[in-house]
N, C-alpha and C positions, 0 to 999 in steps of 0.2 A: 895272613892265611896258613901259610908256611909253619908260624912258629906254632898258630895253634894248632894246627893236625899234626905236625912235630908233639907238643905238649898233650894232645888226646891219648896219640901212641904209649907217652910215658906214663900218662894216666891209668892205664889197662895193665899197662905192666905192676903197677904199683899195687892196683886193685889186687892181682892173683897173688905177687907175691906176699903182703901183708895178710891176707887170708888164709895163704898156706901158711905163716907163723903165726898166727894167731891161733888156726888147728893144732899146730905141732905142738902150740905152750901150753895152753890149755888143756892138752891131753898128757902133758907131763906132768904141769902143775895139780890136774883134777886129778888126777886118777880115773882109771877107766868107770867107774861105777858113775862117780860125778859127771865124767864126760859123757856117759851113756843120756844122762840127764839133761845136760845142754843139748846132746846131739839130736832128740826127739822135740825140746824148745825151737831148737833151730832149725829143726826140718820146718816143723808149722810156721816159722819165720820168711825162711828160704819160696817155701808153696804162695803164700800171700805176696813174695817181691814178684816172679817170676808169671804169676797169674794177673796182678791189678798193675803192679808198674812199669812192666814192660808192655802191655797193651795202653796204657797209657803216653809212657814214652814215646814209641813207632808214631800212637798216634800223632801228637802236639810234634813231632818230627816229621810226618809227611804234611801236615796242612799248613804250618805253620809256610815250610816251604816253598808249597807250593801256593800261598797266597797270603806274602811280606804283610803288603797293606790293610789285612784285616789282623797281624799277629796280637794286637792285644786286646780284642774282643775274643780271640780264639783262647788267648789264656786264660781272660776272665772267666769266658763259660766253664772251660774243662776246670777253673781253679772251684767254683762252686761247687761243678759235682764231685770232683775229688775230695772236698770238704766234708759234703754230707754221706758219701759213701766210707770215708777215711773214717766218722765216729760213728756212724754207722753200725761197722764190722768191729771197730773197736769194742762198742758197748754188746754187740751179741758175744764178741768171744768172751768177755767178761760173764757175762751170766749163763751162757753154758761153756765155761771151764770145768766146771765139774765134770761135766757129762763126757766131754774128751779127757778131761784124765780118767776120766772109768773106762774108756773104751781101750784106753793105754794100761789098765787093771794098776793102775798108781794114783792113787788119790792126792799126794804128793802133789804131785806134776801141776796143781791145781793152779796155784800160787804163782808159777812159774809163766802159766799160760796169761795168768790175769796181767802179770806184770807186762808180759812180752805185747800185749794188745794194743797198748799206748805206744808202741812204734807203729800201728799200722796209719793213723790220720799223716804225722808228722812226714815219713818216709812218701805218702802219696802228694802231698805236697809240695813238697822238694824235687820231686820225680817230673810237675808240672813246668815248673823253669826250667828243668835241664833240658825235655824235650824241646820247649821254648828255644833254648839257646843251640841246640843240635839245630831244630827247622832255619834259624836265622844263619849259622854257624859262624855263630860265635863260639869257636871251638876252645880256645886259649880260655875263656872264664870260664865253660864249661869242665873242663881239663885243671884250671885251679882248682873249682869246689870239689872235686870227685877227689883230686892229690890231698889234699887236706884233711875230709873225709875219711879217708883210709888210714892215714897216717893217726890220725889224732885217736881214732877206732880202736887202733891197735895198739897205741900207749895209754890210753885211757882205760882200756878194757885191763888191760895187764896189772896197770896200777891198784884197780880195784880189784886184782884177783888178789895179787900181793900179799894187800892187807886183811886179806882174810874172810871176802863180801863173797868168794865162791861161784856158784851160778847168778845168784841172783846179781852180785858184783858184774858179771857179763852182760845180764841184762840192764840194768840199771846203764851201762858203760854205752851199750847199743843205742840205747833212749837218749843219751846225752850227744854222744855227737850225729843223732839223725835229728836233733833241734841243733844243731850246731848247723848242717848241712843246711839246714830250711833256711834259715838266720842269715847264713852264705849269698845260699841262691837268690833271696828277696831283695838283700839289698844290692846285688851285680844286677839286675834284673830293672830293663829300665821299659817303660809301656813302648810299642813303637806302633806303625799304623794309624791311616786317618780315618778306615773304616771301620763303623761302633757298630754294624750290623752282621750278624753271621747265623746260618745256619747250624742250629747245634746238635740238631735232631741228625745230622748227617754224619758229625762229628761222632756222638754216641753210638751211632749203629757200628761204623767204622772199629771203634774201641770197644764193642763190645765182638764180633766179629775176632778178632785178636785176643780177647780175652778165653771166648771160648776154649780157639786152640792153647793159649795156653794153659787152662785147666788141666787137660790132659798129658801135656807135656808136662809141666810141674810133679803131677801126682803120678806118673809114671819113673820121675828121678828120686821118687824121696816116699814111696808106698811101703818098697822094701825096708826100709829103715824103720817107719812106724811097725809094720807087722812084724819085724824080730823084740818091739818092746812090748808088744800088743799080745803076742802067743807064745813066746819062750817069758817075757815076764821080768828079767833081771837085767838090770843097769847095768853091772860087769859084760855080759854079752853086748848087750844093744852096745856100750861104750867099744868094745872090741870091734865090733861089726860097723860103726860111727868111722875108726881109723883108717879100716880098710876102703870104705867111700870116700875120704878123702884122697890118699894116695890114687885110688884107683882112676881119681878124675884127674889127675896131673897130665897123663898122653893126652885126655882130649882138648885139655886148654890148649895145645900147642897148634891146633888146626883152624881153634879160633878167627883166626885173621883168612886164612882160606875160606871157609865158607862165609864169613861178610863181603867178603871182595866178591865172588862168584855173584851175588845178586843182583846189582847195576850193571854189572856187565852180559849178562843172560838173559836180564830186562832188556834192557836195549836190542840186543842180538833177536831176541823174540820178537819185540815188536816192527822190526825189520826185515823180519823173516830169512835172515841169513842160514840155511840150515847145517852145511859145511862147517862156519864159523862158531856154533852155539856145539855141536860135536869135538870140533878140536878142544876148544876151553872146556867142555866139562870131560872131557878123556883128562888133559893137562891139570886142572884142579884133583881129578882121580888118583891119577900117579904121585901128585905132590905130597897129597893126605897120608895115602900108605906110605912115602920115604919117609914121611913124619913119625907115623904114629905104629904102624908094624913095628921097626927094631927099637922103640922105647916101650912100646907093649911087652915084648917079646924078652927083651931084658929085665924087664922090673919081674916081669912072671919070675925066671929063670932065680932072680934072687930076691926073692919076697919076702924069707925069714929077715936075712941079711935088714934089706931094706925098710921093713917096719920097725926094727927094734932102731937100726940107726936114725930114723924120722921123731919114733914117738917113746923109745924106751923099751926094754925089753920085757916087760908089763904085758905087753901089748903082741909077743911073737906067734900067739897062739893063733893070733888073728890072720897068718900067712896064705893059710887054705882059701880061706873068703876071698881075701886079696886076687888072689890067682886066678877065681876061675871070672870074678871081677872087673879085672882088666882087657881078658880076655871078651867081656862083654862090651867093655871100653873100645872094642876096635869095632866092632859091630857099631856103636853106639856114634861112632867118628861118622864114618860111611854114611851112617843114614840121616847124619846133621847136613852131610854136606848134599846131599838127594832130596831131604827138606827145601834145601836153599835152591834148588833148580826148580822144585815143583813152585815157592812159591813166587819167583820170578815167572815161572810161565803162567801166575796168575789163576793158580787152582786151590786155593787155600782150601776149601771145602774138604778135598780127597786129604790133606791130613787130618782134619777133622775125623773123618771116618778112622784113619790108621789110629788115630790118637784115642780113640773112643777102645776099638780092636784092643790094642796094648794093654790099657788099663784092665779091661775085663780079661785079656790074657793073664797079667800078671795077678791080679790076685787069685786067681782059679790055681798057680802055680804057687804061689803063695802059700796059701791052706794047706795045698798037698805036701807042697817038700820041705819046708819049715819043721814041721814036725816028725819027719824022717829023718833030715839029715842037720837041721836047727842050722846052725849059720852058715855053712854050706849051701844048704838046701834055698835058702833066701839071694844067697848070691846067684844061684844058678840058675832061680825065676826070673832072677833080674837078666842074666845073660840070654837066656832065652826067649824073652821077651825083647830084646834088642835085636836078637838076629831076625826075630820074625818082622818087626818094621823093617831092619834093615832091606830082607829078600822082597819084600811089597812093595817099599820104596823105589829099589833099585830094578827091580822088576818093569814100573812104571816110565822112570826115565830113561831108562834102555827101550823099549816101546817105541818112546815118543824124539827121542834125540840119538841117539847110539845107533848106528845101522852095523858098526863092526865091535867085536871087544878088544880087549890089551892084552892076548898073552901072553906075549913076550918079557912087555916090562912087568906085567904079575910075576911072571917067573922070576926075571931077575931078581925083581926086590923081594920076595918073598925066598927065594935061597939064600941071599947075601944076609935079611933078617933073619933066618934061622944058624946060617954058621951064626951070628954074632950073639944068639940065644945060646948056643952049643957052649962057646966059649964062656959064656958066664956061667951056664949049668958045671961046665967042669974045675974054674976056680972064683969061688965066689969069698971076696975078703971081709972085714971085719970094720966099724966102724966108720971116720971119715976119708979113710984109703977107698971106701966103696964109690967115693965121688967121683976122682982119678981115674977109678978102673970103668965108672962108666963112660967118660969121655974119651978111654981110650977104643972101647966098644962102638962106641958112633963113629969115630975114628976109619977104626976098621970097617965097618958097613959104608960107607962113604965112598973108601979104597978100592971095597970089592966090588960097587955101582962103577967107580970108574973105568977098573978092568974091564967090567961086561959090559962097559961100552953104554953104559945105560944113563949117566951121564958124561957128558960132554963139557971139557972145561972151557972152551973157546967159548963153545955156545953160550953155556952161562954165563959168561963177560960180558961177551956184545950183547947179549940180550938183558944183561941187570944196567946195563950202561943207558941200552934204549928207553926200559922205563923208569929209571930212575929222572931220563931226560926229561921224558913228557911229563912226570909226578911234580918232575919245580917247575915247569912251564906250565902246568895247568894250577898251580899253589901260586906261583907268582903275579898271573894274570888277574886274578883274585885279591891282592896283598891289604887292598881296600875295606879288607871287610873283617879283619881283627878289630 
């Protein structure tokens, strides 16, 4: 179990790094215009993955974990559903590709949308097996598949683009590696469970609820990029905006472990009615999140032009303005994601559907209003305002239910240290690879300031880290037979 959990953590790091490296390579090799074309196609792919794959994965993970003796029947039922859904959606995308391209005001997109549609069924089917591996706690196998898939995707896509296949090469590379992932997952899966009868309707209803939540989340995340293409109608601007979106998501990725870890902890505490423990954990998670997201985002904002030039090249430097706005929105998005995790743990997913619907309607209205006036900066502002509104609503809900007191002193100290790092970055912003060293110095300065302000107690951190590691090691060792 320990090895499996370790490799699963490594797989998440590999996924983030390979995805970022792939985006940076495509931005540099394709250039802003073709990168804009890929950005639109990739937005459709990511929306499909967030909506369908997430719902199926989480459903399999939960139901298989709850009833391992029926794992074989559950997987069999979901495979049939995934196959029908996947090939149906593939056909619909293929048939309506011209219409989608027309909505984006670019008929040439039709070919790319048709080609990308073939990735849907393969992704869906492999997700069934991956969700089953997670529910059965076969983390090592799951991690192996994911690591091989991510590394293969990076090299296959780079190779095809290098040999001149451009955007088509990217999509073909994604399709090839999706087939590879499905083949590995199917080859490593061994049917388990003696029960062959399972209520498929219950499975479908739960998956449908997750899909509805994911619809709004996915569209809110990517509708701004699609709106830039549809309204401005230029691939150059779309490519610039896509680069800004990619970089703005880097700080947000850093808080994923916090949002994931809080769900099982709070679910247990809420079920036991331990109000004091719940508030303590929510406050701790929020404090940790702010320590991560605030300094990184503000430092990136202060050095946005140097940052985007280093990662994407000088051709993308003019996207530094929208990048600053999107980074500010990423702060609200991160806190909102944490509040969403608390709400899920509390068992109130319908409230998230309401927030998602409100956010999507608000963002579309803001995009139509602001893009025409301010271009890329207007799109970034619409996204940021939407995340801010979602943050206000979700935070107010969580604070009313689980937080009797605010955390003003911690907030003041963390904000003060972050602003000092921001002004230091604003005063001096080196170019090139030296910028990475400068970032490390600024983060060290931020941590040092928190220690001086006594927001971070070194001895407490050392003792607590030792306790957590001991508990984690004991828990994994007790289940080592599950590898």
